[in-house]
Phi, psi and omega in degrees: 000124179283161180219149166260121182241141179249136177282115183293342182268346182230337187086357180287145179255144176225139173269116176269112185225075184304331179301331179293340180292343181264007180300146176291153175065024174291121185290148176289134180275335180295140181273157179294162180304125185287154171296168179301131179257121182286158174295325178225131180252118185304329183264002182273123182290344182274346181282148176303143181094347180251027184301334180295341180275350181273150177284356181151174176233123183272315183200163178216147166268114187278152172213158183290324184287150174300142013268016177097356178217153180249326179223143183225137175252127181226157172292149172288129184292336180233071190288143175284327179224160185217143176289350182287336180285143177289135182278060181223156177299147175276192184301136180296145177204186178288342181254142175290134183201132174232167180290161183275047179283138178161215180202151180219108184238159179241134172260106175280109196277350182195147177295326185285136179291332184263011180282164174205161181299328182289342183259356187280149173280177185302317183294320183291315182292326175295320180297322180295311182294324176296321175291322172308307186295318182298314182287320178303312182295318182295314182292320179299330181277355184287147175299138177084356178260131180253320189224138172240127179249118176252127186216161176221132177251126183239115180094148183303323182290344180274351184107359181289128178257351181226142182285324183305131186299125182199158172234176182222156171231134173236126177253133181220165189268022175212166175277125182295150183307316183295313182293326179293317178294321179297316182292322180293320177300310181297324181295316179298319179297317179296319179298325182277328188241340184076016182232145171290126183297327181287324176297320176297318180295323178298315179298317179294314182294325178294323178293316182285313176080345191286337179251002176282129180262324182200161181212140171237186182296327189248347190224154166247143166248120184216155171273120185299149181305318179248049180306138183276337185223155173305134177061023169297134181226137177247134171258119189235129177290137180290321178284137182295125175214124180284326188233146173302334178295341182273359182295141180273161185299318181288342178279338180296317180300314177304314183297315183299314181295319180292321178297314179299315181294325180292321178288327175297318179298313182297317178301316181289326184286325189227029171058052177054064182287160170294149179204164169237143163232151182216142172270112178265106189228148176302150175280190183304321183290344182265000179302126180076001182294139183281349189254339182257153190213116185287159177208158171253119190248120178261122186237096178292147178267073182256346177223162180247132180294141178247192184298324179298314182297318182290321184284334185248339185079004176260144179266148166248115182260113184275030182218151178275124178304322182293318179290323177297316180299317179298318181292318179295320176301317184290330184285336188295320181296319174301312185295319178302322181293341182265352184284000000 
């Protein structure tokens, strides 16, 4: 029996229709066994020794072992936005238009071409998350910047154009439509109840337990009640924080370990499927706001959107969030035994 579920933290609606998962000719989401991936790829600009192929180096997390760095931040060679553009409106017209002011950076997450977040040790994954936070905070503090979007594409079907492990940040001078709608929804709820809707949801999900996949001292990993895709998982800070910039140092280590474990679960469950993750965070105006609450959202590419989804903006999830959470919880012990 299908259901329409509303996400209490955003107001978005999803159709939960597990019967559709049984449709004939449903393509397998897992990718075929990859060819051998070398430790260093001679043509990859992100690999050590190929620095001449980079447009520059913004920052590095240093380490004693060669090549001397563990994480590297570089400008995107083909940026969507650039700090060279003036942060002012362009010529007035019938259409809304502003200059392409902003920034587009790449986080090279490891020197090795064949590395991945799922394979990193505690120190390596913590260094990656610390660099995420440092660049997010620096970009968010720039004049004229309202929103920073940090995202990672894994696998060709997710939009990833390079195999070398990396994430990206785009900083722009306006609140994106989706984040603005989420903030407006949360603001209305706060005005009516005096509570952050995500804080309420954390309390409810903790009490129920059926959609929680994992938990650390500072974070919950859970399948949302109205998940848009099979095995969607959100990492949510227990302490109220409107922006990713507000995360504390001791929480960063927690986040890194939970992120690695969540991706390991997904890898074990669906044979390393393509996925996207994005940090959905309040913009500059939301710093310290009592109603908005940031999250890291992992979205596996296990189904393909059709005409209904495109035409309505509503998702149809052919999987039960409760069953997905149960399956992901069960898989971690098996996967740990294989590490």
